[in-house]
Backbone as JSON, one array per atom type, in Angstrom:
{
  "sequence": "MNSTFNWNPEKTLWKKVIHLASERGQSPESIISEAVKLYVDTQLVETVNNVVSNGSIPLF",
  "N": [[47.98, 22.92, -78.12], [45.06, 21.83, -79.49], [42.63, 19.36, -79.08], [40.0, 17.22, -80.01], [37.57, 14.93, -78.94], [35.07, 12.4, -78.96], [33.19, 11.71, -76.25], [31.25, 9.66, -74.28], [30.17, 9.51, -71.39], [28.93, 7.56, -68.59], [25.83, 8.49, -67.13], [25.78, 9.12, -64.33], [28.49, 9.53, -63.74], [29.07, 11.74, -65.37], [27.43, 13.66, -64.14], [28.74, 13.87, -61.68], [31.17, 14.98, -62.51], [30.31, 17.45, -63.53], [29.26, 18.56, -61.18], [31.56, 18.69, -59.5], [33.14, 20.41, -61.04], [31.59, 22.72, -60.93], [31.67, 23.26, -58.16], [34.38, 23.89, -57.87], [34.64, 26.02, -59.52], [35.48, 25.68, -62.1], [35.83, 24.53, -65.52], [34.13, 21.67, -66.92], [35.82, 20.44, -68.75], [38.39, 21.11, -67.83], [38.48, 19.72, -65.43], [38.32, 17.06, -66.32], [40.66, 16.97, -67.87], [42.59, 17.3, -65.85], [42.14, 14.96, -64.37], [42.81, 12.97, -66.26], [45.51, 13.59, -66.67], [46.57, 13.06, -64.1], [46.06, 10.3, -63.98], [47.61, 9.3, -66.15], [50.18, 10.12, -65.34], [50.41, 8.55, -63.01], [50.37, 5.98, -64.12], [52.74, 6.04, -65.59], [54.64, 6.24, -63.53], [54.17, 3.81, -62.22], [54.97, 2.04, -64.24], [57.71, 2.63, -64.45], [58.49, 1.89, -61.86], [57.95, -0.86, -61.99], [59.82, -1.68, -63.89], [62.2, -1.09, -62.56], [61.97, -2.75, -60.27], [61.69, -5.28, -61.4], [63.85, -5.45, -63.03], [63.8, -5.59, -65.71], [62.89, -4.54, -69.01], [59.72, -3.8, -70.2], [58.27, -5.21, -73.14], [56.47, -3.88, -75.77]],
  "CA": [[47.4, 21.99, -79.05], [43.66, 21.51, -79.21], [42.16, 18.07, -79.58], [38.59, 16.96, -79.75], [37.15, 13.55, -79.06], [33.68, 12.18, -78.58], [33.15, 10.92, -75.03], [29.88, 9.46, -73.83], [30.27, 8.88, -70.08], [27.67, 7.2, -67.97], [25.15, 9.68, -66.62], [26.18, 9.47, -62.96], [29.85, 10.07, -63.79], [28.99, 13.08, -65.93], [26.87, 14.53, -63.1], [29.8, 14.11, -60.7], [32.13, 15.9, -63.13], [29.66, 18.76, -63.56], [29.17, 19.03, -59.8], [32.9, 19.05, -59.05], [33.55, 21.6, -61.79], [30.83, 23.84, -60.37], [32.22, 23.55, -56.83], [35.71, 24.46, -58.01], [34.62, 27.17, -60.42], [36.24, 25.29, -63.28], [35.04, 23.9, -66.57], [34.23, 20.2, -66.92], [36.99, 20.06, -69.53], [39.6, 21.21, -67.0], [38.41, 18.62, -64.46], [38.66, 15.84, -67.05], [42.08, 17.05, -68.21], [43.35, 17.06, -64.62], [41.99, 13.55, -64.04], [43.59, 12.19, -67.22], [46.93, 13.83, -66.39], [46.91, 12.29, -62.9], [46.05, 8.88, -64.34], [48.77, 9.02, -66.99], [51.37, 10.24, -64.49], [50.44, 7.38, -62.14], [50.74, 4.82, -64.93], [54.16, 6.16, -65.92], [55.39, 5.92, -62.31], [54.04, 2.37, -62.01], [55.8, 1.39, -65.26], [59.1, 2.8, -64.03], [58.68, 1.05, -60.67], [58.0, -2.26, -62.42], [61.1, -1.89, -64.56], [63.24, -1.09, -61.52], [61.83, -3.91, -59.39], [61.87, -6.51, -62.17], [65.13, -5.43, -63.71], [63.6, -5.81, -67.14], [62.12, -3.53, -69.72], [58.61, -4.46, -70.87], [58.18, -5.07, -74.59], [55.09, -3.58, -76.16]],
  "C": [[45.97, 21.67, -78.61], [43.31, 20.17, -79.84], [40.7, 17.92, -79.19], [38.34, 15.47, -79.88], [35.73, 13.44, -78.54], [33.66, 11.23, -77.39], [31.71, 10.84, -74.57], [29.9, 8.75, -72.48], [28.9, 8.45, -69.56], [27.13, 8.43, -67.24], [25.61, 10.09, -65.23], [27.59, 10.05, -62.92], [29.84, 11.49, -64.32], [28.44, 14.07, -64.9], [27.92, 14.87, -62.05], [30.83, 15.11, -61.24], [31.56, 17.31, -63.14], [29.61, 19.36, -62.16], [30.53, 19.49, -59.28], [33.4, 20.31, -59.75], [32.86, 22.84, -61.23], [31.38, 24.25, -59.01], [33.56, 24.27, -56.91], [35.75, 25.72, -58.87], [35.45, 26.93, -61.67], [35.3, 24.72, -64.33], [35.14, 22.38, -66.43], [35.47, 19.72, -67.67], [38.27, 20.1, -68.69], [39.63, 20.1, -65.95], [38.83, 17.31, -65.13], [40.14, 15.84, -67.43], [42.96, 16.76, -67.0], [43.3, 15.57, -64.26], [42.83, 12.67, -64.97], [45.08, 12.36, -66.96], [47.37, 13.03, -65.17], [46.99, 10.79, -63.19], [47.3, 8.51, -65.14], [50.05, 9.09, -66.17], [51.52, 9.03, -63.57], [50.87, 6.15, -62.91], [52.22, 4.86, -65.29], [55.03, 5.79, -64.72], [55.34, 4.41, -62.06], [54.91, 1.59, -63.0], [57.27, 1.46, -64.87], [59.39, 1.92, -62.81], [58.76, -0.43, -61.03], [59.32, -2.59, -63.08], [62.22, -1.99, -63.54], [63.16, -2.36, -60.67], [62.06, -5.23, -60.12], [63.23, -6.59, -62.84], [65.02, -5.69, -65.19], [62.77, -4.68, -67.72], [60.98, -4.23, -70.45], [58.62, -4.2, -72.38], [56.72, -4.87, -74.96], [54.87, -3.91, -77.6]]
}
């Protein structure tokens, strides 16, 4: 599935992404995708941990 969105990061962040992508021989898109996946996975784990520790299910 391909998705497109308009992202306007601050200049220093974009430079860091470009630099890291260059060092790894990857595209900036793959670096951003990896970062988003790690963030989402972390949030899901934190949500599960909160449910287990609180014994309640959050209502959204």
